[in-house]
C-alpha positions as CSV (number, residue, x, y, z in Angstrom):
1,X,25.5,10.6,3.3
2,X,22.6,8.2,3.5
3,X,22.3,8.2,-0.3
4,X,25.9,7.2,-0.7
5,X,25.4,4.3,1.7
6,X,22.5,3.0,-0.2
7,X,24.4,3.3,-3.5
8,X,27.2,1.2,-2.0
9,X,24.8,-1.2,-0.3
10,X,21.6,-1.4,-2.4
11,X,20.4,-4.6,-0.6
12,X,19.7,-2.4,2.5
13,X,17.2,-0.4,0.5
14,X,15.5,-3.5,-0.7
15,X,15.2,-4.9,2.9
16,X,13.9,-1.6,4.1
17,X,11.3,-1.5,1.3
18,X,10.2,-5.1,2.1
19,X,10.0,-4.1,5.8
20,X,7.8,-1.1,4.9
21,X,5.5,-3.3,2.8
22,X,5.2,-5.8,5.7
23,X,4.5,-3.1,8.3
24,X,1.9,-1.3,6.2
25,X,0.2,-4.7,5.5
26,X,0.2,-5.6,9.2
27,X,-1.2,-2.2,10.3
28,X,-4.0,-2.3,7.8
29,X,-5.0,-5.9,8.7
30,X,-5.0,-4.9,12.3
31,X,-7.1,-1.8,11.6
32,X,-9.6,-3.8,9.6
33,X,-9.8,-6.5,12.3
34,X,-10.4,-3.9,15.1
35,X,-12.5,-1.1,13.4
36,X,-13.8,-2.2,10.0
37,X,-15.0,-5.8,10.3
38,X,-16.9,-5.8,13.6
39,X,-20.6,-5.1,13.1
40,X,-20.6,-3.2,16.4
41,X,-18.4,-0.5,14.9
42,X,-20.8,-0.2,12.0
43,X,-23.7,0.5,14.4
44,X,-21.6,3.0,16.4
45,X,-20.5,4.9,13.3
46,X,-24.0,5.3,11.9
47,X,-25.2,6.8,15.2
48,X,-25.9,10.5,15.8
49,X,-22.7,11.4,17.5
50,X,-20.0,8.9,16.2
51,X,-16.5,8.9,17.8
52,X,-13.5,10.2,16.0
53,X,-12.3,6.7,15.3
54,X,-15.1,6.4,12.8
55,X,-13.5,9.0,10.4
56,X,-10.6,6.7,9.3
57,X,-13.0,3.8,9.1
58,X,-15.4,5.7,6.9
59,X,-12.5,6.9,4.7
60,X,-11.2,3.4,4.4
61,X,-14.6,2.1,3.4
62,X,-15.2,5.0,1.0
63,X,-11.9,4.3,-0.8
64,X,-12.8,0.6,-0.9
65,X,-16.2,1.3,-2.4
66,X,-14.9,3.6,-5.1
67,X,-11.8,1.5,-5.9
68,X,-9.5,4.2,-4.5
69,X,-7.0,1.7,-3.0
70,X,-6.7,-0.2,-6.3
71,X,-6.6,3.1,-8.4
72,X,-3.7,4.4,-6.2
73,X,-1.8,1.1,-6.6
74,X,-2.3,1.1,-10.3
75,X,-1.3,4.7,-10.7
76,X,1.9,4.1,-8.7
77,X,2.6,1.0,-10.8
78,X,2.1,2.8,-14.0
79,X,4.3,5.6,-12.7
80,X,7.1,3.1,-12.3
81,X,7.0,2.3,-16.0
82,X,7.6,6.0,-16.8
83,X,10.2,6.6,-14.1
84,X,11.7,3.9,-12.0
85,X,12.8,5.2,-8.7
86,X,12.8,2.6,-6.0
87,X,10.5,4.6,-3.7
88,X,7.7,4.6,-6.3
89,X,8.2,0.8,-6.8
90,X,8.0,0.2,-3.0
91,X,4.9,2.5,-2.9
92,X,3.2,0.5,-5.7
93,X,3.9,-2.8,-4.0
94,X,2.7,-1.5,-0.6
95,X,-0.5,0.1,-2.1
96,X,-1.1,-3.1,-4.0
97,X,-1.1,-5.1,-0.9
98,X,-3.4,-2.6,0.8
99,X,-5.7,-2.8,-2.1
100,X,-5.9,-6.5,-2.0
101,X,-6.7,-6.4,1.8
102,X,-9.4,-3.9,1.1
103,X,-11.1,-5.9,-1.7
104,X,-9.8,-3.9,-4.6
105,X,-7.8,-6.9,-5.9
106,X,-7.9,-6.4,-9.6
107,X,-6.3,-3.0,-9.9
108,X,-4.3,-3.7,-6.7
109,X,-2.6,-6.8,-8.2
110,X,-1.9,-5.0,-11.4
111,X,-0.3,-2.1,-9.6
112,X,1.6,-4.4,-7.3
113,X,2.9,-6.5,-10.2
114,X,4.1,-3.4,-12.1
115,X,5.8,-2.1,-9.0
116,X,7.5,-5.4,-8.3
117,X,8.5,-5.8,-11.9
118,X,10.1,-2.3,-11.9
119,X,11.7,-3.1,-8.5
120,X,13.3,-6.3,-9.8
121,X,14.2,-4.8,-13.1
122,X,16.1,-2.0,-11.3
123,X,17.9,-4.7,-9.2
124,X,18.9,-6.8,-12.2
125,X,20.3,-3.7,-14.0
126,X,22.6,-3.3,-11.1
127,X,24.4,-6.6,-11.7
């Protein structure tokens, strides 16, 4: 039923995709502002018994250091060239924005642009 609605009204899917990108970007920026960037959290997480909130912080920083955010965005962007479902395009744009926020901008921008190009290409085929 929902699939038929989106086929009749594809703009709704685009708006939902843009909303998803905006929400993920806002959540990551808030997470970085609260847990990653303050030096106090760095000192707390290096301690002997760090709190559980250090686990996502450490994962975020590990992915940042090993270009994991950018690699995920680039992989999703390249996947949109092979197959072009709108979900993968939205994921590529969303992961690209997360990669840019997490200082993996080179691969993140490439993945985001490939995803956006596929997203727009799919929309122009509709008309």
